[in-house]
N, C-alpha and C positions, 0 to 999 in steps of 0.2 A: 586902557584897563592893563596893569601889567598879565605879564606871560605868566602863566599857570604850569606847574612842573608835576610832572607824572612818575612815581618810581618805577622800574621794569628789570626784570631778572631773565636773563638769557635762557632759553626753553632747549633743555638737552633732550629729553623724549619725546618721538614723533608717535604717531597713532591712533587710533580710536580710544582704547582704553584707556594708556595714559592721559589725553585729553579731559576725556570723562571725570575721571579722578580730580584733575587740576579744576574742572568747573565747579565741583563739589565743594572744594576748599577754599572759594569766594574770589579765584582768578580767573583773568580771560585769555585765552591765547591770541597771540597778534605778532604781527611781522611788519617791517619797514626795511623800506627800499627805496633809492632815488638815482638820479645821474652821477653821481661820485660815492655811492653807498653801496655797497652786497648786501644781498637779502639776508636781513637777520631775526630767527625766530625769537620772542619774546613770550613774558606773562605779566600782565598788568592786573591791578586789586580792581574789581569790578565795583567796589564802591567810590572808588577816587574816579575812575573815570565815569561814573554816573555822575556826579558831581558836578565835572568837568562841562559836561552836556548841559546841565542846568545852568550853570553861570554864564556860559556863552552861549546859551539859547539857540543851540544848533551845531552845526560840524565846521563852521569857517574860521575857528580862531587858532590862533598858532600855540602849540602845545610844546613843551620842551620835556622831552625823556631824559631820564637819569638811568642809564642802562649799566649796571653794577659792572665791576670786572671780572669774569669769570675765571682769570687766570690764578688769582690771588683769594679767591674765595669770595669776593666782595667786597676784600679792607682795603683795596686799593682806591684812588679818584673815579668815581662813577664819569663816565662817557655820556656828555651832553648833545644831543640832536633835536634840534625844533624841527618839527613836522606838522603835517596837516592831515587830518582824516582823510583817506581816498577811500573806505567803503567800510559800512558796520553789517555785518550779516547778524539776523536775527533768527530764533527759532519760531516756525511757521505757527505752532500753536499755540504756545505759552508767552511768543513777544520776547526769550530774553537773549540778551546779545551771549552770540557765540563767537565769533570772532572778530577782528579788527583788522582794517591793514593802514597803517600810516605812510606818509612820501614824505621822505627827507628834504629839507630845502633850505638853500643860502637865503639868510634875513637882508643880506643887501641887493639881492637880485629880485628883478618883476616875475608876479606870477600871475597865471590864470585862473581863477574862480566863477562860481557863480554865486549871485546874489539876490535874494529874495525882492520881490517887487511887492511894496505895500500901496494899496489905496486909502485913502483917508477921505470921509465925508460920506454924505448921501447925494448922488445928483438931481438936480432939479427937473430932470425930465422923469426919475423915477417917483421921486416926491409928489411932484404936482400933476405930471402929466401919466403916471403909472407904467411907465417905460420898464425896461427890464436889463440891468448891466450886467454885459457877458463880461467876466474876466478871462482871457485866452491866456496870456502867456504870465506866468508867474515867476520867473527867474530869469535874469541876463549874466550874461559874461563880462567881466571887467579885467582891466590888469592892472597890478596896483603892487606896492611892495607887501610882502607877509606881515609888517607892523601896522598896515593902514589898510585893513581890509574890511570893506563898512560891513555892517549888521545887514542894515537892507536900503531900499531906496524907495521914498515915500515919494509921493505926489496926490494932492488933491484934487479930486473929482467932482466938488461940488459942483460946478459950474457948467458942467457937462450936460447938454439935451439930447433930445432924442436925436437919432441920426448921426451925433457927434463919435467920433473915434479917437483914442488915445494910441500914440504910436511912440515907439524907443527913442524918437528924437525927441522928443517933449521932453522926458525926462530931465533933471540936473543932477548928472552924478558929481558924487562928493568928491573933493580937493584931492587931488594925489591918483584918482582912480581914472581910467580910461574907459570906455564902452567900446566893448568888441563886437556884440550882438549887430547885426543888421538893422541900421536907423529905419528901415522901413517897417517894420514886424509892427503889427497890430498887437497892443499890452488888453485893451480894453474898449467897447462900443457900449453906447446904449440904444436898446432895439424898440420898436413901436409894440406894444403888445397884443396877444395874438387875440381875434376877433371872438367871440363867443357864440354859438351857435344854437341858441335857446329858442329864437324864434322859428328856425326850420321844425325843431323837433316836436312843438305844440301844434304846428301847422298839420304834420300828418297824423298824431292822434286825433284832430278834431275829422278828418276826411273819412275816418273808416267808420263810423255808426252812419256817417251819412248813405255813403255808397249800400250799407245792409238796408235801410229803412223803404230806400227806393224801390227794393225788389219785391217787398209783401204787394202792394196794391197790383203787379204783375201778375202775381203767381195766385190772387183771388179772379182777376179779368178772364184768365185762363179758363179756371173752373169755371165759371159763369157762362162761358160762350160754350162750353163742352154739355153742359146740361140739354140745352133745346134742341142739339142734335138728336141725342137719344130719342126724346120725345118723337120726332119729325120721323124717326124708322119703324116705330111702332104702329103709326098712324094707320100706313096702306092695309096692315093684316087685319083690323076692324071691317075695313070696307071689302074686303073679300068675302066676309062671312054673311054679309047682309046680302048679296048679291045671289049667295047660293039658298 
């Protein structure tokens, strides 16, 4: 895929109020820096930058910034800088992009970037044995040229059974890239399904009424035993009257 170009202009006014005015006009404040580049404050068009994110499906694609010459009022030849997106700041409420950090790179030098890991297919342990696929590591670090950054690293997990584990060493890295993350790192595992405790709950609900029923005959027995005792106490009083 060819590199995309984004127009940028130097930002001359700093501060909160000028930045708010700039955002209302459809621009985003940005800064570019690197090993051989002094930090430079810029303005980029919001619509063009959003288009780049959609085309690249992420933040790892190389972008060429064309910075207008501020000395000649933009009439001179623009300065071109190949860059990578280092950080995107967003409004926590509206989700609108508020600032972008670019990292200037050299196209002929190797760089390290994080690439997403995509798992393809449904494991046998999930489909047949009702296991659970846990995806732990979703990005890996690779080293490559800026022009050869892979969009993602895919792996087929359809043959994984319960108890199987996928490690970084099992991935096939695209040509021109070198894995920099720990090969022993765990990417995903198929775990045993959790046991349901339905029978234990049902047993508890059955035992409760049985305990209540057993107490009823005991109460009746106690009342019956108390009544004869009262009659025996009254009997001696009658015999005393007859003797008189």
